[in-house]
C-alpha positions in Angstrom: 32.1 -78.0 -162.5 29.3 -76.1 -161.2 29.3 -72.6 -159.7 28.6 -71.7 -156.7 25.9 -69.7 -155.8 24.8 -67.6 -153.0 21.0 -66.9 -152.9 19.1 -64.4 -150.1 15.6 -64.0 -149.6 15.9 -68.8 -150.5 12.6 -69.6 -148.1 10.0 -68.7 -150.7 9.2 -67.0 -154.1 11.3 -65.4 -157.0 14.7 -66.8 -154.7 13.1 -70.2 -154.2 12.7 -70.4 -157.6 16.4 -69.4 -158.1 17.7 -71.7 -155.7 15.6 -75.0 -157.4 16.7 -73.9 -161.2 20.6 -73.4 -160.1 20.8 -77.0 -158.5 18.2 -78.1 -161.2 21.7 -77.3 -163.7 23.8 -79.5 -161.5 25.0 -75.5 -159.3 25.6 -75.5 -156.0 23.7 -72.8 -153.6 24.0 -71.3 -150.4 20.5 -70.5 -150.0 19.9 -67.7 -147.2 16.7 -66.2 -145.8 15.6 -65.0 -142.1 15.1 -68.3 -140.9 17.0 -71.2 -141.8 14.6 -73.4 -141.3 11.8 -71.4 -143.5 14.2 -72.5 -146.6 15.2 -76.2 -145.6 11.1 -76.8 -144.8 10.9 -75.3 -148.6 13.1 -77.8 -149.8 11.6 -80.9 -147.5 15.6 -81.2 -146.0 18.8 -81.0 -147.3 20.1 -81.4 -151.2 23.4 -82.6 -151.4 24.2 -79.8 -152.9 22.4 -77.2 -151.7 23.6 -75.4 -147.8 21.1 -73.1 -146.0 22.3 -70.5 -143.6 20.3 -67.7 -141.6 20.6 -64.5 -142.9 18.6 -60.6 -142.0 20.5 -58.9 -145.4 19.9 -55.8 -142.7 22.8 -56.8 -140.7 26.1 -56.2 -142.4 27.7 -58.6 -139.7 26.1 -61.2 -140.9 26.4 -60.8 -143.9 30.4 -61.0 -144.3 30.1 -63.3 -141.7 28.0 -66.2 -144.4 29.7 -64.8 -147.2 33.1 -65.9 -145.2 31.7 -69.1 -144.6 30.5 -69.7 -147.8 34.0 -68.9 -149.0 35.6 -71.3 -146.1 33.4 -74.4 -146.4 32.7 -74.1 -150.5 35.9 -71.8 -151.9 34.0 -69.2 -154.0 30.8 -67.4 -154.7 30.7 -67.5 -158.9 27.5 -66.2 -158.5 25.3 -63.4 -156.2 21.8 -63.3 -156.5 20.4 -60.2 -154.6 17.1 -61.3 -154.2 15.8 -60.2 -150.5 13.3 -57.9 -150.2 9.6 -56.8 -149.7 7.0 -54.3 -150.9 5.7 -51.0 -149.0 2.1 -50.5 -151.2 0.1 -47.7 -150.8 0.1 -43.8 -151.0 3.7 -42.0 -149.8 1.2 -39.4 -147.1 0.3 -42.8 -145.8 3.4 -44.7 -144.6 5.1 -43.4 -141.7 8.8 -41.8 -141.7 10.0 -45.7 -139.8 7.5 -47.6 -142.6 9.6 -45.8 -145.4 13.1 -45.9 -143.7 12.3 -49.3 -143.2 11.7 -50.2 -146.6 15.5 -48.5 -147.9 16.3 -50.6 -145.0 15.3 -53.7 -146.4 16.0 -53.0 -150.1 18.6 -50.6 -150.7 20.9 -50.9 -147.4 20.4 -54.7 -147.4 20.9 -55.1 -150.5 24.5 -53.1 -150.3 25.6 -55.3 -147.1 25.6 -58.5 -149.5 27.6 -57.2 -152.1 29.6 -55.5 -150.4 30.5 -58.6 -148.4 31.1 -60.6 -151.8 32.5 -58.0 -153.6 36.0 -58.0 -151.9 36.2 -61.6 -152.8 35.0 -61.4 -156.4 37.3 -58.4 -157.3 40.8 -60.8 -155.3 39.4 -63.1 -158.0 38.8 -61.4 -160.6 35.3 -62.9 -161.4 31.9 -63.8 -159.9 28.6 -62.6 -161.8 25.7 -60.3 -159.0 22.2 -60.6 -160.2 20.1 -58.1 -158.3 16.8 -58.5 -158.5 15.2 -55.0 -158.7 11.5 -55.0 -160.7 9.8 -53.0 -162.9 8.6 -50.5 -160.5 12.8 -49.3 -160.8 11.9 -47.9 -164.2 8.0 -47.1 -163.8 6.8 -45.6 -160.7 3.1 -45.0 -160.6 0.1 -44.0 -157.5 -0.2 -46.1 -155.1 3.9 -47.8 -155.1 5.8 -44.5 -154.6 7.9 -45.8 -151.8 8.6 -49.7 -153.3 9.6 -48.0 -156.2 11.7 -44.8 -154.5 13.4 -47.2 -152.9 14.2 -49.7 -156.3 15.3 -46.6 -158.2 18.0 -46.5 -155.4 19.3 -49.9 -156.5 18.7 -49.3 -159.5 21.1 -46.0 -159.9 23.5 -47.9 -157.5 23.8 -50.6 -159.1 24.2 -49.3 -162.6 27.3 -47.0 -161.3 29.0 -49.9 -158.9 28.6 -52.6 -161.9 30.8 -50.1 -164.5 33.4 -49.6 -161.2 33.2 -53.7 -161.0 33.3 -54.4 -164.8 37.1 -54.1 -165.1 38.0 -56.3 -162.6 36.1 -58.9 -163.5 33.1 -58.6 -162.2 29.8 -59.1 -164.2 26.2 -57.8 -162.9 23.2 -58.4 -164.0 20.0 -55.9 -163.3 16.4 -57.5 -163.4 13.5 -56.0 -164.1 10.7 -58.3 -163.9 7.0 -57.3 -164.3 4.4 -58.8 -162.4 4.8 -62.5 -161.1 3.0 -65.2 -159.9 4.7 -65.3 -156.4 3.0 -64.5 -152.5 5.0 -60.9 -153.2 1.5 -59.0 -153.0 0.1 -60.9 -150.4 0.4 -59.6 -146.6 3.7 -61.8 -146.1 5.6 -59.6 -148.2 3.7 -56.0 -149.1 2.6 -53.7 -146.3 0.4 -51.1 -146.5 0.0 -47.3 -144.9 -1.0 -47.1 -141.4 -1.6 -43.3 -141.6 -5.8 -42.9 -142.6 -6.3 -39.9 -144.9 -10.0 -38.8 -146.0 -8.4 -37.1 -149.2 -7.1 -40.6 -150.0 -9.9 -42.4 -149.2 -11.6 -43.6 -152.9 -8.3 -43.9 -154.5 -6.8 -46.3 -152.0 -9.4 -48.9 -152.2 -9.5 -49.1 -155.6 -5.8 -49.2 -155.5 -6.4 -52.2 -152.3 -8.8 -53.9 -154.7 -6.5 -54.1 -157.6 -4.1 -55.8 -155.2 -6.1 -58.4 -154.3 -7.4 -59.0 -157.3 -4.0 -59.2 -158.8 -2.5 -61.3 -155.4 -1.7 -64.3 -157.9 -2.8 -64.0 -160.8 0.0 -61.8 -161.9 0.8 -63.0 -165.4 5.0 -63.3 -165.3 5.5 -67.2 -164.9 8.7 -67.2 -162.0 9.9 -70.4 -162.8 11.0 -69.2 -166.6 12.8 -66.2 -165.1 14.4 -68.6 -162.5 15.3 -70.3 -165.5 16.5 -67.4 -167.7 18.7 -66.0 -164.8 20.5 -69.5 -164.9 20.8 -69.3 -168.0 22.2 -66.1 -168.4 24.7 -66.9 -165.5 25.8 -69.7 -167.6 27.3 -66.9 -170.5 30.3 -65.2 -171.3 28.3 -62.2 -172.3 25.8 -60.8 -169.5 23.1 -58.0 -170.6 23.6 -55.5 -167.8 19.8 -55.5 -167.6 16.9 -57.5 -168.3 13.1 -57.3 -168.3 11.3 -59.8 -167.9 7.8 -60.1 -168.8 5.5 -58.7 -171.2 4.1 -55.9 -168.8 7.2 -55.0 -168.2 8.3 -54.5 -171.5 4.9 -52.6 -172.3 5.8 -50.2 -169.3 8.8 -49.5 -169.9 8.6 -48.6 -173.4 6.0 -46.5 -172.5 8.5 -44.8 -170.1 11.5 -44.1 -172.7 8.8 -43.1 -174.9 7.6 -40.1 -172.6 11.7 -39.6 -171.5 12.0 -39.0 -175.5 9.0 -36.7 -175.9 10.3 -34.4 -172.7 13.7 -34.2 -173.9 12.9 -33.1 -177.1 10.3 -30.6 -175.7 13.1 -29.4 -173.3 15.3 -28.7 -176.1 12.9 -25.8 -176.7 13.5 -24.1 -173.2 17.4 -24.0 -174.3 
C-alpha cells in the first residue's frame, strides 16, 4: 500500500517535481502552497491520488489545520516534505531588518511550524519520515548569499538536533542539500534582492547580479532526478541523515570539509 505524503511549496520547482514523482510511484500526496489554485493549475486538475490544500507555512494555525485535515481524510502522514522557501540574494548590508526577518520567518520558522504540526502524529504512530529541503548553502556560505545561508544554516542545526530527538521514537529524518537546480528559484518569483544602496558594494553587487541572471535557468542540477531520488530514498528502510545532491554541491562541501580540517588542525597549535 502506498504512503501518504504531505508536500509544502508544491505549486512549482522542486516541490512540484517531488509531488509528481511520488504520484508516479503510486503514493498519495497532499500538495500544499499558498495558492491551492496554483497547484491545481500545475497538475491540470486533481489526480485521483492528489489532494490540494492551501497553506502559508508562516501561519502555525494553518499548518495545524492542514495536518489535522490530512490525517482525518487519509488516516496518516507517512512522509512530510518541508520544501517551501525562498532566497534573499544579495549583500547583507543591503537588506532591511524586515527583509532578513522575513527570510527566517519563512525558511526557518515556517518550516518549524509544519514539522511541529506533523511530528506528534508521527511520534504517536512511532513511524514517519521528515524530509527537509535545505541547500548546499546550508553547509557553505559565500558573498551574496549570507542571509539565505544564515536561514539554511539554522535549518540544518535545528533539524540535526531534532532528528536525534525523534529517532528513538521511530521517526526518521532526511536533510537534502541540493546544489544549483534548474528551477525558477533564482528568478524574481522566488528570489529577492536587497533594497539599500551602498556604493562600496556597487561593483561587487553588479557582478553578483550578472552571475545570478546568467545562472537562472541554466543551473546544472536536474530537479526531476532529485525528486526521483528522494522518493526512492523514502521507500528504503535505512535513510541517510543527509543527501548532498549534485556535483557542484559535493565539490563545494568537500572543499568546506577540507578547509575545516585544516582550521581544526591549526587550532591545536593554540591549545
